[in-house]
C-alpha positions in Angstrom: -6.7 3.6 -15.1 -3.2 4.8 -15.7 -0.7 5.7 -13.0 0.1 9.4 -12.6 3.8 8.6 -11.8 6.1 6.5 -9.7 7.1 7.5 -6.2 10.8 7.5 -5.7 10.6 7.0 -1.9 8.2 4.1 -2.1 8.6 2.5 -5.5 4.8 2.6 -6.0 3.0 3.2 -9.2 0.9 6.1 -7.9 -2.7 6.5 -9.0 -3.9 9.1 -6.6 -2.0 11.8 -4.7 -3.0 14.7 -2.4 -1.4 16.9 0.2 -3.1 17.5 3.5 -3.0 20.7 5.7 -0.9 18.7 8.2 1.9 18.5 5.6 1.6 14.8 4.8 1.4 13.7 1.1 -1.1 10.9 0.8 -0.7 8.4 -2.1 -2.6 5.4 -3.4 -0.5 3.0 -5.4 -0.4 -0.5 -6.7 2.2 -3.2 -6.8 2.0 -6.9 -7.8 2.7 -9.6 -5.3 2.4 -13.3 -6.0 -0.2 -12.8 -8.8 -2.3 -10.4 -6.6 -2.7 -6.7 -7.0 -1.9 -4.9 -3.8 -3.4 -1.4 -3.4 -1.5 0.5 -0.7 -2.3 3.7 1.0 0.8 5.6 2.1 1.3 8.9 4.1 4.6 10.5 3.5 5.9 13.3 5.8 9.2 15.2 5.9 11.1 12.5 7.9 8.8 9.4 7.8 6.5 7.3 5.7 3.5 5.4 7.1 1.4 2.6 5.6 -2.3 3.5 6.0 -4.1 0.7 4.4 -4.0 -2.4 2.1 -6.5 -3.8 -0.3 -5.9 -7.1 -2.1 -7.4 -7.8 -5.5 -7.3 -11.0 -7.4 -6.4 -11.4 -11.1 -9.9 -10.4 -12.1 -9.7 -7.2 -10.0 -12.2 -8.5 -7.5 -11.7 -7.5 -3.9 -10.2 -10.4 -1.8 -9.8 -8.4 1.4 -9.3 -5.0 2.8 -6.7 -4.9 5.7 -6.6 -2.4 8.5 -3.1 -1.5 9.2 -2.0 -0.7 12.8 -1.7 3.1 13.3 1.9 4.2 13.0 3.1 1.3 10.8 6.4 2.6 9.3 6.9 2.0 5.6 10.2 1.7 3.8 10.9 0.8 0.2 13.3 -1.9 1.3 11.4 -3.6 4.1 7.8 -3.2 2.9 7.5 -6.2 0.5 8.2 -8.7 3.3 6.0 -6.8 5.8 3.2 -6.7 3.2 3.5 -10.4 2.5 3.4 -11.2 6.2 0.3 -9.0 6.8 -1.5 -10.4 3.8 -0.7 -14.0 4.6 -1.8 -13.5 8.2 -5.1 -11.9 7.2 -5.9 -14.1 4.2 -5.3 -17.4 6.0 -8.9 -17.1 7.3 -10.3 -17.5 3.8 -8.9 -21.1 3.5 
């Protein structure tokens, strides 16, 4: 699967993209974090961006976990990597 582009507002390599009737642009993108593939769902509006979901895959592309994200979780290109790392570490600690 090849990305269809890179989102300037999120820095994500975008693999799926669609616009809803509400005006939000929904994207699914991937980034790498500590050897894991992080699949992020993002909703981008006129004045805000929200994180809608996270899936974590291992190096063999096997699903490690799917994380529900609290409704209204703001997303910024600058603050997201630390927020993502915290969410993933908190949720994945249960597998140890």
